[in-house]
Backbone bond lengths (Angstrom), bond angles and torsions (degrees), N, CA, C in turn:
res aa  C-N    CA-C-N  psi(-1)  N-CA   C-N-CA  omega(-1)  CA-C   N-CA-C  phi
1 X - - - 1.501 - - 1.552 110.49 -
2 X 1.303 117.29 -12.94 1.461 118.57 -174.70 1.580 111.27 -65.06
3 X 1.326 114.55 -20.30 1.507 116.67 -176.99 1.530 109.60 -97.62
4 X 1.372 118.54 14.74 1.446 123.03 -178.43 1.521 111.25 -118.22
5 X 1.308 115.75 144.88 1.500 120.30 174.69 1.489 111.76 -133.79
6 X 1.313 113.65 147.55 1.485 121.73 170.46 1.523 107.42 -97.30
7 X 1.331 116.45 125.42 1.450 121.50 178.82 1.527 108.10 -113.40
8 X 1.368 115.09 114.56 1.456 120.59 -176.66 1.525 107.55 -101.28
9 X 1.352 113.59 118.65 1.435 120.89 -172.03 1.554 113.29 -94.77
10 X 1.296 118.48 116.92 1.473 126.93 163.77 1.535 113.03 46.99
11 X 1.338 115.72 49.03 1.435 119.99 176.62 1.544 108.03 -86.98
12 X 1.339 111.82 72.17 1.496 123.13 -170.86 1.497 111.12 -116.36
13 X 1.342 115.71 158.77 1.454 120.82 -174.44 1.559 111.40 -58.67
14 X 1.307 119.65 -41.01 1.451 119.84 -176.23 1.526 113.36 -65.03
15 X 1.333 117.35 -19.80 1.456 119.71 178.14 1.547 112.18 -96.44
16 X 1.332 118.20 1.13 1.412 123.00 178.12 1.560 110.56 -104.31
17 X 1.313 117.37 160.28 1.448 120.22 179.96 1.525 112.80 -47.50
18 X 1.360 115.98 131.38 1.473 121.67 -173.89 1.499 112.98 93.72
19 X 1.320 117.90 -11.87 1.480 121.45 -179.51 1.510 111.50 -86.74
20 X 1.337 113.31 171.79 1.489 121.65 -175.89 1.537 112.67 -65.52
21 X 1.324 116.87 -30.68 1.498 121.00 179.45 1.534 107.16 -133.53
22 X 1.316 114.93 62.30 1.426 120.58 -171.83 1.506 114.73 -68.18
23 X 1.308 116.96 131.68 1.458 123.16 174.89 1.511 105.76 -94.97
24 X 1.339 117.44 127.88 1.475 120.20 -177.80 1.492 109.52 -56.76
25 X 1.331 117.85 125.76 1.466 123.25 178.44 1.520 112.93 74.01
26 X 1.327 117.91 16.42 1.471 118.23 -175.22 1.501 113.74 -60.50
27 X 1.354 115.91 -32.51 1.432 119.41 -178.78 1.546 112.63 -78.81
28 X 1.327 117.77 -13.97 1.486 120.01 -174.90 1.506 111.48 -69.02
29 X 1.395 116.44 -21.00 1.473 117.47 -174.41 1.532 111.18 -84.91
30 X 1.370 117.42 -9.39 1.490 118.95 -172.61 1.531 112.97 -55.75
31 X 1.372 121.32 -47.24 1.461 118.96 -179.26 1.521 111.95 -61.02
32 X 1.306 118.41 -42.81 1.440 121.90 -177.90 1.554 109.13 -65.37
33 X 1.329 117.05 -45.46 1.505 119.97 179.08 1.530 107.65 -60.89
34 X 1.321 118.93 -42.42 1.488 119.08 179.82 1.497 110.97 -60.93
35 X 1.304 117.67 -39.24 1.456 121.55 178.83 1.526 110.56 -64.33
36 X 1.332 116.32 -40.02 1.477 120.91 178.58 1.575 109.01 -68.37
37 X 1.323 118.46 -39.83 1.456 122.18 174.61 1.543 111.39 -56.26
38 X 1.323 115.45 -44.97 1.485 120.56 179.51 1.478 112.08 -56.30
39 X 1.352 116.66 -36.73 1.463 120.47 -172.04 1.560 110.47 -96.36
40 X 1.299 119.68 -0.54 1.444 121.75 -178.37 1.502 114.00 -92.34
41 X 1.310 117.98 138.13 1.450 120.71 175.55 1.522 112.98 -73.79
42 X 1.292 116.31 -34.91 1.465 120.25 -177.49 1.526 107.94 -132.41
43 X 1.345 117.38 131.58 1.484 121.72 -177.95 1.531 107.41 -129.71
44 X 1.331 113.18 131.52 1.491 121.61 174.58 1.530 107.28 -124.17
45 X 1.310 115.57 138.64 1.488 121.33 178.02 1.530 108.11 -113.92
46 X 1.328 117.74 145.01 1.410 119.78 166.30 1.533 110.79 -111.68
47 X 1.326 114.91 152.35 1.475 119.14 -175.63 1.496 107.82 -140.61
48 X 1.372 116.21 116.99 1.426 122.72 173.00 1.542 107.54 -62.94
49 X 1.367 118.28 130.93 1.469 120.56 -165.77 1.527 107.64 -146.38
50 X 1.336 115.56 76.66 1.455 121.25 -172.56 1.560 110.11 -92.12
51 X 1.312 116.29 138.04 1.469 118.63 165.79 1.533 109.44 -70.95
52 X 1.326 116.56 153.32 1.498 118.43 174.42 1.520 108.98 -58.46
53 X 1.351 115.03 143.11 1.438 120.47 177.70 1.522 112.28 77.40
54 X 1.298 118.64 20.73 1.460 122.84 178.52 1.514 113.43 -55.70
55 X 1.343 116.41 143.83 1.461 119.97 -172.91 1.521 113.44 -65.27
56 X 1.345 119.21 -15.47 1.444 121.74 178.18 1.486 113.41 -87.73
57 X 1.341 116.70 -2.08 1.457 120.75 178.79 1.559 109.10 -84.69
58 X 1.347 117.28 133.73 1.429 119.22 178.35 1.544 110.45 -60.64
59 X 1.372 116.16 -31.76 1.473 120.72 -178.88 1.561 111.33 -62.59
60 X 1.317 117.01 -17.26 1.488 120.75 -179.11 1.515 111.53 -84.70
61 X 1.309 117.34 -6.15 1.470 123.42 -178.27 1.512 110.02 -123.20
62 X 1.352 117.90 102.96 1.486 120.40 -174.09 1.532 110.08 -53.37
63 X 1.351 113.58 128.69 1.426 121.88 175.18 1.532 114.00 85.19
64 X 1.325 117.35 -8.01 1.446 120.80 -179.32 1.525 112.47 -78.21
65 X 1.338 117.29 146.22 1.452 121.38 178.11 1.556 109.93 -105.88
66 X 1.308 116.32 144.68 1.491 118.37 174.24 1.531 110.04 -54.82
67 X 1.343 114.95 147.79 1.477 125.67 175.00 1.526 111.65 74.57
68 X 1.346 118.03 11.63 1.487 119.40 170.16 1.547 106.44 -96.56
69 X 1.353 113.46 168.09 1.471 118.49 -176.32 1.524 107.29 -108.90
70 X 1.347 112.71 146.16 1.495 119.85 170.19 1.509 107.59 -133.45
71 X 1.320 114.50 163.45 1.450 120.91 176.87 1.527 107.39 -94.75
72 X 1.348 114.41 127.06 1.466 119.48 177.11 1.546 106.00 -115.75
73 X 1.342 119.16 168.03 1.431 120.35 -179.23 1.540 114.15 -55.86
74 X 1.353 115.76 -26.70 1.461 120.19 -179.39 1.543 113.12 -96.27
75 X 1.333 116.93 3.60 1.480 120.57 178.79 1.488 112.46 125.22
76 X 1.337 116.64 -164.89 1.471 118.62 -177.91 1.532 113.52 -72.61
77 X 1.286 114.03 142.59 1.468 120.27 -176.91 1.506 110.32 -134.47
78 X 1.354 117.06 126.39 1.418 120.06 170.53 1.536 110.02 -74.42
79 X 1.327 116.71 135.39 1.483 120.71 176.16 1.504 109.56 -88.80
80 X 1.299 117.30 134.11 1.475 123.48 -174.18 1.523 110.84 -115.92
81 X 1.342 118.24 157.05 1.428 120.39 162.46 1.525 111.31 -56.00
82 X 1.329 117.15 152.29 1.502 118.90 175.71 1.549 106.99 -57.03
83 X 1.307 116.93 130.58 1.458 123.29 -176.42 1.504 113.02 -155.00
84 X 1.296 114.19 153.14 1.498 121.28 174.04 1.512 112.76 48.86
85 X 1.368 114.38 48.27 1.446 119.57 179.08 1.542 107.91 -76.98
86 X 1.304 114.25 135.04 1.488 121.14 -173.05 1.489 113.16 -47.70
87 X 1.335 117.31 123.49 1.443 122.86 176.63 1.519 114.52 84.44
88 X 1.282 117.89 -3.39 1.476 120.87 179.97 1.508 111.46 -80.61
89 X 1.316 116.36 162.77 1.462 119.84 174.80 1.497 112.09 -60.51
90 X 1.369 114.94 -35.34 1.425 118.53 -179.72 1.533 114.64 -65.79
91 X 1.346 115.12 -26.65 1.459 118.84 179.47 1.539 112.85 -80.71
92 X 1.358 117.25 -14.06 1.459 120.72 -178.96 1.526 110.89 -66.76
93 X 1.332 114.99 153.11 1.448 119.04 173.25 1.581 108.74 -65.13
94 X 1.287 115.32 149.56 1.481 120.50 176.50 1.550 108.11 -50.17
95 X 1.309 116.31 135.24 1.478 119.46 -172.38 1.522 112.84 -64.20
96 X 1.358 116.17 -19.16 1.470 119.13 179.42 1.523 113.36 -91.15
97 X 1.330 117.73 -1.79 1.479 121.58 -178.47 1.503 112.24 -76.39
98 X 1.322 116.26 125.90 1.463 120.70 178.77 1.528 109.47 -82.47
99 X 1.306 115.93 74.03 1.459 122.21 -170.35 1.550 114.98 -84.78
100 X 1.321 116.26 -9.35 1.486 117.50 -170.19 1.504 114.09 -63.15
101 X 1.316 118.78 -21.46 1.450 121.67 -176.89 1.554 112.01 -79.75
102 X 1.319 115.38 -8.98 1.467 118.45 -177.77 1.532 111.89 -60.29
103 X 1.342 114.46 134.64 1.461 120.52 176.46 1.513 113.24 -88.80
104 X 1.353 115.80 -18.67 1.438 121.81 -175.01 1.556 107.74 -153.79
105 X 1.341 115.61 138.45 1.433 121.18 168.55 1.548 106.88 -116.79
106 X 1.304 115.34 120.82 1.488 121.34 176.90 1.485 107.46 -97.39
107 X 1.352 117.80 118.09 1.464 120.08 176.24 1.535 105.87 -95.60
108 X 1.329 114.08 142.29 1.481 118.62 -176.94 1.536 109.21 -141.03
109 X 1.315 115.06 158.28 1.461 120.19 -178.32 1.502 115.36 80.75
110 X 1.357 113.89 14.77 1.506 116.92 -178.55 1.510 114.39 -84.86
111 X 1.367 116.90 -10.19 1.461 118.97 175.67 1.540 108.05 -81.62
112 X 1.321 119.88 123.41 1.453 122.46 -170.22 1.511 114.61 -58.75
113 X 1.343 116.77 -31.60 1.433 121.40 -169.36 1.546 113.54 -95.17
114 X 1.295 118.29 -2.19 1.457 119.86 -176.62 1.532 111.05 -145.80
115 X 1.348 114.29 135.50 1.467 119.17 178.40 1.511 108.96 -83.79
116 X 1.329 115.55 167.34 1.453 121.47 -178.35 1.524 108.90 -146.95
117 X 1.343 115.77 106.97 1.436 121.47 175.54 1.550 111.31 -87.74
118 X 1.345 114.36 -46.15 1.456 121.12 -172.35 1.527 112.29 -77.17
119 X 1.328 114.99 148.66 1.442 120.99 174.24 1.528 112.30 -73.60
120 X 1.317 115.66 -9.79 1.474 120.32 -174.86 1.530 113.99 -108.54
121 X 1.337 116.96 -33.32 1.477 121.14 -175.84 1.493 111.73 -142.51
122 X 1.349 117.61 149.98 1.451 120.11 168.69 1.553 107.79 -67.86
123 X 1.322 115.33 175.44 1.426 119.86 -173.45 1.508 115.74 -71.81
124 X 1.368 117.27 -3.89 1.431 119.86 171.29 1.579 111.11 -81.79
125 X 1.328 113.43 -5.52 1.495 120.67 177.95 1.528 112.28 64.48
126 X 1.371 115.44 13.92 1.473 121.03 179.33 1.531 114.84 -120.72
127 X 1.337 113.33 -35.42 1.482 119.36 -174.77 1.525 109.11 -86.09
128 X 1.368 116.67 111.38 1.467 119.50 -172.19 1.553 109.36 -81.26
129 X 1.306 115.01 152.11 1.431 121.81 173.35 1.534 113.28 -84.03
130 X 1.343 114.52 -20.75 1.461 119.48 -177.00 1.536 111.98 102.84
131 X 1.324 118.10 -9.97 1.468 120.47 -176.76 1.525 112.18 -64.73
132 X 1.318 116.39 -42.02 1.480 119.25 -177.70 1.551 109.59 -59.39
133 X 1.375 116.40 -47.12 1.420 120.09 -179.34 1.538 112.88 -62.60
134 X 1.344 113.54 -41.19 1.447 119.36 -179.32 1.530 109.28 -60.14
135 X 1.327 117.42 -51.15 1.468 120.08 -176.80 1.545 110.93 -61.40
136 X 1.308 115.67 -42.97 1.502 119.87 -178.47 1.513 109.20 -64.69
137 X 1.307 117.35 -40.62 1.478 119.88 -178.32 1.519 110.37 -67.35
138 X 1.345 116.25 -28.90 1.456 120.41 178.17 1.547 111.74 -82.98
139 X 1.301 117.78 -4.55 1.462 119.84 -179.89 1.496 113.52 81.68
140 X 1.329 117.78 19.10 1.460 122.99 -178.34 1.558 108.39 -96.10
141 X 1.344 114.75 122.96 1.453 118.57 -177.74 1.525 112.93 -119.33
142 X 1.345 117.08 -2.24 1.474 121.57 -173.35 1.507 107.41 -133.24
143 X 1.371 117.02 126.99 1.451 119.45 -178.55 1.520 109.97 -129.67
144 X 1.345 115.72 149.85 1.458 124.74 169.86 1.494 108.16 -116.24
145 X 1.318 117.76 130.93 1.460 122.79 -178.15 1.514 109.75 -109.68
146 X 1.307 114.01 136.46 1.501 123.77 175.30 1.514 107.30 -138.76
147 X 1.377 115.85 162.58 1.470 118.09 171.78 1.502 112.58 126.48
148 X 1.363 114.76 -150.02 1.445 123.27 -171.80 1.536 110.83 -130.18
149 X 1.277 117.60 141.87 1.445 128.21 -12.18 1.522 108.08 -104.49
150 X 1.341 116.32 150.37 1.433 122.35 -175.75 1.508 112.48 -49.00
151 X 1.349 115.29 -47.10 1.479 121.50 -170.27 1.495 116.31 -88.63
152 X 1.378 115.32 -0.80 1.428 118.86 177.90 1.575 109.89 -125.68
153 X 1.318 116.25 -90.33 1.448 115.95 -172.10 1.506 114.87 -68.22
154 X 1.367 118.45 -36.90 1.455 118.49 173.47 1.474 112.24 -65.20
155 X 1.334 116.83 -48.71 1.441 120.52 -177.07 1.533 116.27 -59.80
156 X 1.346 112.15 -45.86 1.487 116.21 179.73 1.514 111.00 -70.49
157 X 1.302 119.06 -31.45 1.460 121.41 172.57 1.525 111.50 -62.68
158 X 1.311 116.14 -42.97 1.490 120.04 179.30 1.543 112.63 -65.03
159 X 1.331 116.31 -41.09 1.462 118.69 177.56 1.508 111.92 -63.41
160 X 1.374 116.53 -42.72 1.454 120.86 178.81 1.529 111.55 -67.16
161 X 1.325 116.97 -35.34 1.475 121.79 -179.77 1.520 108.41 -61.35
162 X 1.331 116.19 -48.97 1.501 119.95 179.48 1.493 110.98 -60.40
163 X 1.335 116.83 -42.42 1.466 119.76 179.40 1.511 114.45 -65.45
164 X 1.360 115.26 -22.84 1.479 122.86 177.66 1.526 112.29 -88.72
165 X 1.356 116.01 0.03 1.424 122.33 176.87 1.529 118.71 89.36
166 X 1.347 113.54 12.90 1.474 117.45 176.88 1.510 111.42 -86.43
167 X 1.375 113.89 141.36 1.475 117.85 169.06 1.516 107.34 -72.77
168 X 1.302 117.19 122.43 1.513 119.31 -163.83 1.553 110.40 -126.41
169 X 1.313 115.82 128.63 1.451 121.76 173.64 1.525 108.06 -121.98
170 X 1.321 116.51 140.37 1.449 121.10 169.05 1.526 106.86 -113.43
171 X 1.342 115.35 125.47 1.459 120.91 175.50 1.544 108.37 -90.32
172 X 1.320 114.38 100.76 1.442 121.01 -172.37 1.522 112.53 -63.08
173 X 1.368 116.38 -32.88 1.447 120.53 -177.96 1.537 110.46 -72.93
174 X 1.341 118.44 -12.27 1.452 123.04 177.92 1.528 110.83 -109.93
175 X 1.387 114.25 24.50 1.456 120.67 176.65 1.534 106.80 -135.78
176 X 1.338 117.04 163.70 1.436 122.58 170.00 1.553 107.09 -139.01
177 X 1.319 116.69 147.38 1.449 120.33 -177.02 1.530 114.29 -109.52
178 X 1.346 115.85 161.92 1.458 120.35 176.82 1.557 108.13 -88.72
179 X 1.309 117.41 -40.85 1.470 126.13 179.70 1.533 109.54 59.71
180 X 1.303 115.11 71.02 1.461 123.07 179.83 1.557 107.90 -95.40
181 X 1.315 117.93 108.20 1.447 122.24 177.56 1.545 111.30 55.03
182 X 1.335 115.89 44.69 1.460 120.03 176.73 1.513 116.52 81.81
183 X 1.393 113.74 16.39 1.459 119.50 -174.13 1.544 112.65 -64.83
184 X 1.358 115.93 -30.27 1.464 120.11 -175.10 1.514 109.76 -67.05
185 X 1.325 118.09 -54.18 1.464 119.85 179.49 1.509 111.55 -60.46
186 X 1.351 117.35 -39.62 1.476 119.32 -179.28 1.514 109.90 -62.83
187 X 1.350 117.81 -42.06 1.465 120.14 -178.72 1.540 110.42 -69.45
188 X 1.336 117.99 -39.58 1.493 119.47 177.43 1.569 110.28 -57.64
189 X 1.347 113.09 -40.77 1.465 115.87 178.92 1.525 110.75 -66.25
190 X 1.331 117.56 -45.24 1.446 121.94 -177.56 1.570 109.34 -60.16
191 X 1.335 115.66 -40.80 1.465 118.54 -177.84 1.538 110.00 -66.44
192 X 1.344 114.37 -47.31 1.485 118.34 178.56 1.513 111.45 -56.59
193 X 1.325 118.47 -46.56 1.440 125.22 -178.92 1.517 111.71 -61.25
194 X 1.310 116.46 -33.80 1.498 123.31 -177.41 1.500 111.35 -79.31
195 X 1.335 117.15 -14.32 1.496 118.79 -178.40 1.511 115.63 99.15
196 X 1.343 115.95 13.10 1.453 120.56 173.89 1.536 108.27 -74.25
197 X 1.338 116.95 132.94 1.463 121.03 171.77 1.516 111.02 -80.00
198 X 1.324 116.94 121.21 1.469 121.01 178.48 1.506 109.51 -103.57
199 X 1.355 116.03 119.71 1.471 120.12 179.85 1.538 108.29 -118.83
200 X 1.304 113.11 141.21 1.482 119.59 177.81 1.502 107.22 -138.16
201 X 1.325 115.85 98.10 1.477 121.16 -173.86 1.512 111.70 -74.60
202 X 1.329 117.44 -11.30 1.455 121.69 176.10 1.551 108.39 -68.19
203 X 1.327 117.67 -34.25 1.455 122.60 -173.96 1.536 111.84 -92.99
204 X 1.338 116.56 0.83 1.511 119.49 179.20 1.473 109.84 -69.31
C-alpha cells in the first residue's frame, strides 16, 4: 500500500449543500471519505482557492449568467457563481472532513486568468500543479480519487492522472456530480475510455 495514495478532491463548504456552488448530496460522502482516509497510507487533498474577481466567475463578465460558456485563451470555460474565494468560509474544508492525516494540500485556481479543475494541471492542460512530480518522487504510482464534483474536478483529475502514468481509480460512491447538460454521463464515458477504473461499492 506504500505506493498508493488517496486523493480527496475539493471537499469544501462551497461545494456542499448551502454553499455557493452546492453539489447535490455533496456532504453525504464525508463519512465514507473519512473511512477511506483512515485506511489509506498516503492522503492528498485539493482545495479550490480563487482570488476574488476570478476570470471563471460569471460576475467578472458583465451581463454573463452562471453556467454559461465563454471562450478563453485556453479554450472553452464554464462560468460559475463566485465560490471558494481564498480565506472565505466557503473555501474551508467541510467541517466533518477528517483532513488532519493529509500529507499535502494542493491549492488550485489561484491564478486569476485561468481556472483549474484538475489536481494535476490548470485548464490550459500545460501548467502543472506539482502533484504529479510529488507523487512520483514519493514512489506512488497508484491513486484513488474521491470528492467533488465527479464530472468536473474529479473527472479531469482522473484523466490527467492516467495521462501522467498513474494507475487510477475513481470511487463513484465517494463522489457526487453536478451534471450540467449531461456532463456526468459524458465524463463517465471519457474516464472509462481513458482507462480509469470506476468503482461503485453501493452497487456491489
